[in-house]
N, C-alpha and C positions, 0 to 999 in steps of 0.2 A: 678518551671518552668520559663524559661526566658520569658521576655515580647515580644509580637509580635510587629514588627516594624510598624509604622504608615503608612497609605496609601500614605501620602504625601512624606515621605522619600523613600518609595519603588518606587513610580512613577518616581522619578528622575533617577532610575537605569534602568527602562524599556526601554526607547528609545535607550540607548547605547548597550543593551544586547539582546533585544528580537529577532532580526533577526538572528544573529549568534547562539543564544541559540537554537531556534527551528530548524535551519538548522542542527546543530550538533545532536540534539535529533532525528530528523527523519532519518538522515544518519545512526546513530548508531543502530536504530531499524531495518534497512535493512541488517546490517552486519551479524548477526547470521543466517538470512534466506539465504543469498548468500553462506555463509560458509557451511551450511548443505545441501542446494539444488544443488549447483554447484561444489564447491571446493572439499568437502569430497568424494562425489561419484566418481568424476573423478580421484582423487588421489588414493583412495582405489582400484578402478577398475584397474588402471594402475599397482597396486601391485598384481593383480590377485584375488581380493575379489569376492565372488560369487554374481551374480546378485540378487538371491533370498534374500540374507542377506542385500544387498544395498537397496532393495525395501522398507525397513522399514524407510529409511531416509525421503522420502517425507511426511510421516505421522507427522513429527515434525511441519508441518504447521497447524495442526488441531486447536491449540489454537487460531489462528487468525480468524477461522470461528466461533468458539463457545464462544469467549470472551465476548459476550453480557450477558452470564450467570452470570458472576461475576462483570460486569460493575457497577451495583448498589452498590456493596460492596466498590468499589473504590470511588464512589460518596459519600457514607454515612459515611465512616470511614477514619480518618487521624489523624496525630499528629499536634495539634494546634500550637506548637512551630515551626515546620518546614513549615507548610502551607498545605492547602488542596491538591493541586496537587504536590507540591514540595516534600512532604514526600514520596509519592509513586514513583515519578521519581527517587529521590535519592536512594531509596531502590532497585528498579529494575536495575538501572545503576550499582550499586555496585555488584549486583548478576551477571550481565553479565560480568563485569570486573573480578570477582572472577572465573567464569567459564573459561574464557580465560586463566587465570593464571594456573588453574588446568589442562587445556588442554596442556599447555606447559610442565607440569610435566609428561604427558603421551607421548608415541610415537604414531605418527599418522600412525599406522600400522594395519594390519588386526586383530592382536591379541587383539587390544584395541577397536574393532568395537562396542561391547556392551556398553562400557563406553562412547564412542563417541556419540552413538545414545542417550543414557540417558542424557548426558550433552547438546546435541543439543536440545532435547525436553525441558529441563529445561530453556535453553536460549531463546527458542521460546516462552515459557510461560511467561518469564520475559519481553521480548520485546513486546509481545502482551498486557500485562498488562500496561506496560509503555505507549503504544500507546493510551490506554483509557485516561490516565491522561494527556498526551501531547495534544491530540485533545481538551480535555476539557479546558486546560490552554489557548490554542489559542482562542477558542470560547469565553472565559470569559475575557481575558486580552487584546485582540486586538480590535480596533475599526472596525465597519462594513466595512468601506471603505478600510481597509487593509486586509480583509479576503481572497480576490482573490489572492493577492500576497503570503499570508501565505500558502494557499493551493497549489499554484504552487511549493513552497518550499517543502511542504509535499510530493507531488508526485515525484518531481525530487530528493529530498533527499533520499527517500526510494529506488529509482532505482539506484542512485549512490552508496548507501550503499550496495545494492545487488551485483553490479559489484565489489565494493571494497572488500567485503568478499568472492567473487567468483573468477572472472577472475584475479584481481590484486593479490590476495593471491596466486593463482597458479603460476603466473609469478615470484613473490617474492620467493616462495618456490623453484622454479627451479633455480633461480639465486643466492639466498643467504642462502637457507636452512630453516629448519622448525622453529627454534627459532626466527630468524629475521622476517620471514613472520608473525608469530603470534604476535610479538611485533608491527609490522606495523598495524595489525588489532586492537590491543589493544589501540594504540595511540589516535584515535578519541574518543574512549570511555572515556579515562582519561580526554581529553580536555573537552568533554561534561559534565562529572561529576564535573570538576572544575568550569565550568561556572554556573552550576545549584547550586553548593554549595555557590557560591558568591552571586547569585541573591536572593532577598527576595520577597516573595509573599504576596500581600494584602489578608487579610482574608475576603472572600465575604459574609460570614454568621456569625452572632453572635452565641456564644455557651450558652446554649444548643440549638439545632435547633428544631423548632416546628415539631411535628409528621407529619403534613401534607406536610412538605417539604422533607420528606424522599424519596430518589430516588428509582424508581422501574421500571421494564419493563412495568408493567400495566399502569403507568402514561404516558408513551409514546404512548402506543397503544390506549388509550382513549382520547388523547389530540386533536384529530380532523382529518378531512379528509386529511389535508396536510401531516401529519406524515405518513399515509399509502401510499400516493402518492409518497413521498420521497423514501420510501422503494422500491416501485415498480420501480421507475425510476432508482435507484441504481442497482437493480437486473437486469433489462432489458438492461441497458446500458452496464454493464459488459458482459452480454451474447452476446450482439451485437458486441462488440469489439472482443471477442474471436471468434465469427463466421467468421470474416474476417481475423483473425490473426493466431490463433492456427493451423487450418487445412492447412494453406499455407505452413508451414515448412514441413509437412509430404508429401504434394504434390510435393514439390521441390525434396525431396529425391527420390520419385517414378519417377520423371521426369529425373533422372540421374545426378542431381547436386552433386558436391563434397561437403563434410562436411565443408571444410574451406570456400567455397563460401556461403553456408547457414549461417555459423557463421558470416561472414562479413555482410550479409544482416541483421542479428539479431542485431549486434553491431551498425550499422548505423541507423537501426530503433529505437534502444534505444536512440541514440543521438538525433534523430529527436523528439522523444517523450519528452525528457528533454528540448530541446531548443525551438522548435516550439510549441509542444503540451502544455507544461507547461508555457513557457515564453509568447508566443503569446496568449495562452489560458487565462492566467491571465489578459493580456491587454484587450482581448475581453470581459471577464467577467466584468471588471471594467467599460467598456464603453457601452456594450450592455445589461448588466445584465446576471445573471447566466443561465436563460432558453433560451435566444436567442443564447448564446454561446454554450449551451448544444445542441440545435437544429443543429447548424453548425457542431459540432463535430460528432454527430450521422449521419448526411448526408454524411460527409467525410468517416466515417466507412462503411456506406452502399455502397458508390461508390466503395470503395476498395473491398468489398465483391463481388460486381457485376463484377469487373475486374477478380477476381479469379474464379468466376463462369464461365465466358466466356472462360478463359484459360482451365478450367477443362473439357469443352466440346470438347477440342481437335481440335478446328478450327483454332488455332493459336499456334505456338511454345511457350513454356514457356521460354521466353528470358528476358534479362535484360531490354529491352525496355519497357516491360509491367510490370515486377516485381518491378522496382524502383518507378514508379508512384503509384502502389498499396500499396507498403510498406510505402511510404511517406504519403499517405492519411490515411492509417490505424494507423500509428504512431501518426500523428497529432490528429486524432480523439480520440485515446485512452487517450492522455494527456489532451486534451481540455475537454472531457466529464468528466474525473475524477476531474479536477480542478473545473468545473462548478457545478457538483452535490454535491461535498463536501463543496464548498462555500455556496451553497443554504442551505445545512444542517446546517452549522455553523451560517448562518443568522437566521435560525429558532430556534436554541438552544441558541443563544447569551443571550437572556433575561430570559432563563429558569433556574431552580435551579439544573437540573441534566444533564448538558452538556455532561459529560462523558458517561452516559448511552445512551442518545439520539444519539450522534455521533457514538457510537459503534454499535448500532442497524442498522444504515444506512450503516456503513462500512461492517458489517457482511452480510447484504443483498447483497452488491456489491460482496464480496468474494464468497458468496454462488452462485450467478449468474454466476460468472466466472468459478467456479469449476464444477457446474452442466452442463453448456454449453460445457465446454472443454471435459468432458467425454462423454456426450450424443451425441454431434456432431460427434465425432470420431466413436462411435458405429453406428450411423445412416449412416455415410459415408461408413462404411464397407458394409452396406446392399444396399445403394442407389448410391454409388459412390461419388466422390468429388463434382461433379456438384450438386447432391441432397443435400449434406451437406451445400454447400454454398447457395443454394436456401433457405434452412431453415434459414440461417443467414440473408438473405434479408427479410424474413418474420419477423424475430425478429427486424430488423431495422424499419419496418413499425409499428409494435406494440409499439416500444419505442417512435417513433415520435408522435403516437396517445396519449401518456401520457402527452405531454406538455400542451395542452388545459386543461386537467383535473387538472394538477398542478397549472396552473394559476388561474383557478376557485376556487380550494380548498384554495389557498393562500388568496384570497379575502374574503372568508367566515369567 
């Protein structure tokens, strides 16, 4: 076995590589998601694929919700020669690259739908597993004062990756053809793989590790009140953001808006999330602390939900004058709260021995909150109307804000 590089020699490479490295990692993790959730459904439906068959594609996101189940495996097992986090990231990146190459060998046609769903599911599993190791790498290798910026890159990178694998792929497919579009998608994966292959990771633990340091879900759950409060904050904040964001698109459809207008609102909202939500959110987290920034983001999301609730009552036309402020508030709130809660989670896990497991539990709580609120609020709106659905979103905002004093008290215990 080759000798592991010393921490001193490795640290010389960290400043020059860490920012572009994590940017590429988070971006490439979003690419398979965008490809499966946006590009393939649109492309195959355009070819006449049955909606019932396409309904299986959203299920490829399931590994992101349940990845906490195998997070302890990622924390506890690795190749010492490659590094604790690097060995998993290199493997998962290679799998994603191989899947894209295999996809090039298939025709993106209805007849290949079964293979495409299987490959998308495997790519989702690989990117979700890579995310466990990437979050742990950031929590372990970055100084606490850099975590807010790193988490801004996390949220923005994943969103850009989603658009890259979705909207940009569709544009490239239309303009240049299938092979060129897939090569364009493969390019950042290759760049990311090259950066990770060059970087060398310090070994945080001597081998063999003591039994008491083995990562487990139980270790997080019994670690204290702050761990449970983090999970609750992640769950409720995601549910709050969905409450003011997800229903709005459906309401615009029912209000008679054209699909291209709704798409434009979504694209600009995404740009606001990346620039203001993540960029300004990271600045606020660094200066105010994660929970004050979290409070501000939740308040903005709640105000956006209140605007949508007012519009849903029918007392004012659903016009651009009201939609743009609501979209701006919701988009900023989504980015700011995500950066804040994940930065707080990384601060908590920074000195712990199972950063991958801890971060994944918090992230899965956030994803579960988003998924649960998205489906339940739509169902409740069908029974209560849009105004009732948005009213429940306002209640979620109040519950989330009530978590902040609990978080601050639990942190000090």
